[in-house]
N, C-alpha and C positions, 0 to 999 in steps of 0.2 A: 458821579463816579468819583471815588476818593483816591484812586491810584492803585499801585501794586499791592499795598497792604490789604486792600479789600479782598483781592484774590487769595493772598496768603491766609487771611483769616478764615474765609470760607473753605479753602482747601483743608486747613487744619481741622476745622469742624467736621468736614466730611470724612477725613482720615480717622478722627476719633470715633465717629459714628460706626465706621467699618470695624474698628477694633472692639467697640462695645458689643456689636452684633456677634462677633466671634467668641468673645468671653462669655456672653449669655448662653450661647449654644453649648459651650463646654459645661455649663452648670445645669443645663436643662435637657430632658430627654422627651419633651413634648413633641408630638408630630408637627411637621411644617404646615403652615396655613396658606402658603403661596400656591397658586395654580401653576402647573408646569406642563409644557408641551415640548418634548425632546424628540428629534427625528435624526437618527443616524442610519445611513443607507449603504453600509459596506457590502451587504449581501444581495442588494438589488441590481438588476440590469440597469444600465444607464438611462434608457428611455423610461423605465418604470420609476427610477429614482427621481427623474425630472418631474413626473406627474405627481409623486408624493410630496416633493419639495414645494411644488406650486400649490398643491392642496393645503399644505401647512401655512403658506403665506396668505391663503384666502383670496379675498377680492380687493385687497388694498391696492395692488398693482396688477396690471395685465403683464404677464411675463412672456417675452418673446425670445426665441432662439432659432437658429437655422437647423435644418435636419442633421447636419454633421455635428453641431454643438449638442443637440439632444442625444445623439448616438454616443457621445463621449462625456456626458454630463456626470459630475460628482457634486454632492452638496449635502449639507447638514444644517439644522437650525435648532436653537435652544431658546425657549420663550418662558419667561417668568411674569406672572400677572397678579396684580392686586386690583382693588376697586378704583384705585387712584392712578396707577401707572402700569405700563407694560415695558419690559426690557427684553430685547431680542438680540441674540448673537448668531450670525449666519456666516457660513463659509460655502462658496459655491463656484462653479465654473462660469465663464462669461455668459451674460444674458442682457437683454434690453428690458427696462422697466417703463411702463406707460401708465400714467395716472390721469384720469379724466377729472375735470373740475366738478363734474356732477356725480362722482363716485361715492361709495359708502365711506363712513367714518370721516365726514367732512369737518367735524368740530374737533379735530385732533392736530397736534403738531408733533413732528419727529425731530429729535436731535441725534444726529448720526455721526459716528466716528469711522472714518475710512482707514482701517488698519493696514490692509494690503490691497493693491489694485487701485484703479481710478474709476470715477463716475463722471461722464462727459455728456452734455446734452443741453436741454432747455428746461428752465424752471419758470413756468408761466410764459412770458414773452421775452425772457432774457436768457443769455447763455450762462451755463454753470459748469464748473469743473472742480472736483474734489480729488486730491491726490493723497497718497499715504500720509497719515497723521492729521489730515485736515478734518474739521468738524463742520457739518453742513446742516442747516435748518430747513425743514420741509413743512409747508402748510398744506394739509391735505384738502383744504377747500379750493386749492388751485391745481392747475395741471402740471405734470412733470413727465419729461421724456429723456431718459438717460441710458447710456450704454455703459455697463459695468464690465471691466475686463482686467486681467492681470497678466503681465508678461512672465512672471516667475511664480506660478502656482495658482491657487484659488483666490478669488475675491474674498476678503475678510472684513467684516463690519460689525459694529455694535450700535444699537439704536435704542434710545429711550423715547417712548411714546407717551404723550400726556394730553390732557384736555387743553383746548385753546385758551379757555378762561384762566388757566394757571399762568400763562406767560404773556398773553396779549395786553393786559392792563399795564404791563411794564414797558411796552414798546411804543414809541411815538408814531411809527408808521408801519402798520401790520403788513402792508403790501411789500415793504422792503425786507421783511423777515424771510419770505419764501425765496429759497435759493441762496441765502446769505452763507458765505463760507468763511470760517476762521482758519487761517493757515496754520500749519503745524509749527512753524517757527515763530508765531506770535505768542506773547505771554498768555493770552486768554486761550488760544487754541491748544498750547502745550499743557496747561493746567487742566482744562476740561477734558482733553484726550486721555491724560494719565488717570484722571479720576473715573472716567467711564470704563477704562480697562480694569481698574481695581474693583469697581462695582460689579462688573460682569463676572470677574473671577470669584467674588465673594457671594454672589446671589444665591448659588445652590445651597449655601450653608446658613442663609438668613431666615429669620422669622418675619412675619408679616409686618409688625410694627417697625422693625429695623429697616426693612426694605423700603417702606413708605418714607421713613425719616431721611434716608440717604437720598432717595429719588427727589424728595421735596428740596433738599439742599442743593442737589445738582441742577434742578430747574432754576432755582434762584441764582446760582452762580452763572448759569448760561445766560439768564436774562440780563444780569448786570454786565456781562461781557459784550452785549450787542451794542450798547450805547457808543463806545468809542469807535467800534467798527463802522457804524452809521455816520459818525462824525467825519471819519476819513473819507467816506463816500460823498461828503458834501452836505450832509444834513446837520442841523444844529441840535446839540444835546439838550434835552429838556427834562424837567421833572416828570415822574410817572403821570400819565394823563388821567383825567377823571373817568370814573366808571361810565358816565354819560357819553364820553367820547366813543368808547367801544360800542355802547348801545346804539348810538346814532350811526356808526359805520356799518353795523350789521343791518340797520333799517335801510340804509342806502343800497347795500347788496341785494336786499329783497326787492327793492323798488326800481332797480336799474331799467326795467323795460318801460316804466312810466314816463311818458314825455312831459308830465307835469312835475316831475322831480326837480326841485330847485331849492335855493336857499330859503325862499319865502315859505314854501310848502313844508320844509323840514323844521323851520323855526316855529311855524304854527302847530305842527304835530307834537313838538316837545315843549311848547310853552316858553320858548326862548326868544329873546330879542335878537334881531339880525346881528347887532354888534357882539353879543355874547357868543353866537354861533361862529362868527368870523374869528373871534379870539380863540375859540376851542379848536378850530381847524387851521389856525395859523402855522403850526409846525409842519403840516402837510401841504402848505402853499396856498391855503384858502379852500373854502367849501366847493366853489365851482371847479377849481383845478382838480380837486380830489375826485369829484364825480366824473369829470372828463377822463381822468387817468384810469379809474376803475372800469368805466365803460369801454375804453379803448383796449385795455388789457384783456377784458373778457371777449371782446370782438376778435382780437388776435387769436385767442385760444380756440374759439369756435370755428373761425375761418380755416385754421390749420388742422383741426381735428378730423380724423379719417371718417368718423361716423356722421359728420355734417358736410362731407365733400360734395354732396348733390344739393345742398341748400344754397339758394342764391345769396350772394354777398349783400345785396341791397336789403334782402329780408332780415338777415342777421343784424345789420346796422339799425334798421327800423325797430326790431324787437328789443334792442338795447337802448332805445331812446334817442337815436340820432334822427333828426327830422329831415335832413338833406343828405342824400347819398354822395353827391359830389363834394360837399364840404367834408363829409366823413372820409372820403378817399384822400383828399388833400391833407387832412390832419394825420391820417394813417401813414402816408408817405413821409410827411414831415418828421414823425416820430421814429418810424422803423426803417426809413430809407428805401422802401419798396412799396409797390402798390398792393392792395389787398389781393388781387389776382396773382401777382408774383409771389406773395407769401404762401398762398395756397399751393401753387405749382411747386415751389421748393419743398413744402411739406410732403407733397405726393412723391417726389423723388427720393426724399429721405426714407420714407416707409415702404418703398417699392421693393425692398429686398425680401427674399424668400424666408419669412419668419412665421413660426407657428404660435398661436395663442391657445393655451390649454386651459379649459374651464376649471374653476375651483371644485374640489371634491367637498361633499357635505361633511359636517362634523366639526370638531374642534379646529379652530384656525385663528390666525392673528386678527382677522377681521372681527370675528365674534367677540374677542376680548376687547378690542378697541371700541367696539360699539357699546360695551358694558361700562366703560370708564365714566366716572362721575366728575363733575367740574369742581 
């Protein structure tokens, strides 16, 4: 990271790209090439508006609201999509959003600006809070449970969705990306937030090439901003990792259930020496620590997930490669401060409120377009 001038340079490039897109449109009368889904619900009854809004969101999140919230619901959403990126702008009444780690569109990352209202809850196994002006990163391969509300009107947010391959090679620890918040008063948060609002305002007038150019620049800016944020959290800033680092991490994700997963088996699989493998994972604290961290995080998510509430904790631990349940419970308590059983009970109390989950309607949706994104 080269300091504030990096942000200034990228911001100037993005602003120039926005200006060029407007100038080109003034000189051309060609039809737009972007796909758009726009939902404005002024004439719908609140309950019907809720169903339509939920349908437009698709299956990216499970949307929950109390009966009284559904009865008073207001919302609108405007989505622009290319083959590379999706940009959504949404205004809506208070709702809860739940994302399962095994949901659709797993290979996607969201960069979201909280314009009005707040989002409070859990990202994976850690607490998360985004207030007005904050920028939050969400990795759709991991779970998310947040409550979105606003004391003065509707929740208002703009989100850029992109393929994980576009941002993860620039991040030293992809697990730290999920739930990362850049505060509104930070230099990076302020610049990214202003750029995202300008992008959303200009998107309806953009042609395809301009849309992708600005979105690519915004993803690059966001990726650069993450390094100092991770440094403040105690991580060491490192050069962009090798592509093989990302490949091996994904291999580990697929093999978590194997009790044979180890430094030796991974080194043999990829033809690396143990020393090379250790050096590759040194920014993440070492290969063994990384595997243990990912397994424990996945266990936490499954133990606290409503759909797995009847699954024995010992079975979950074993399925994720922990050979000894007692040792797993001690490690779980050491990291999270509660036993696995206590974590499950707390999760049950949290979701015990009278909320409705409305199934997605068929047809065009955010999910459909996210699934179509190319890396």
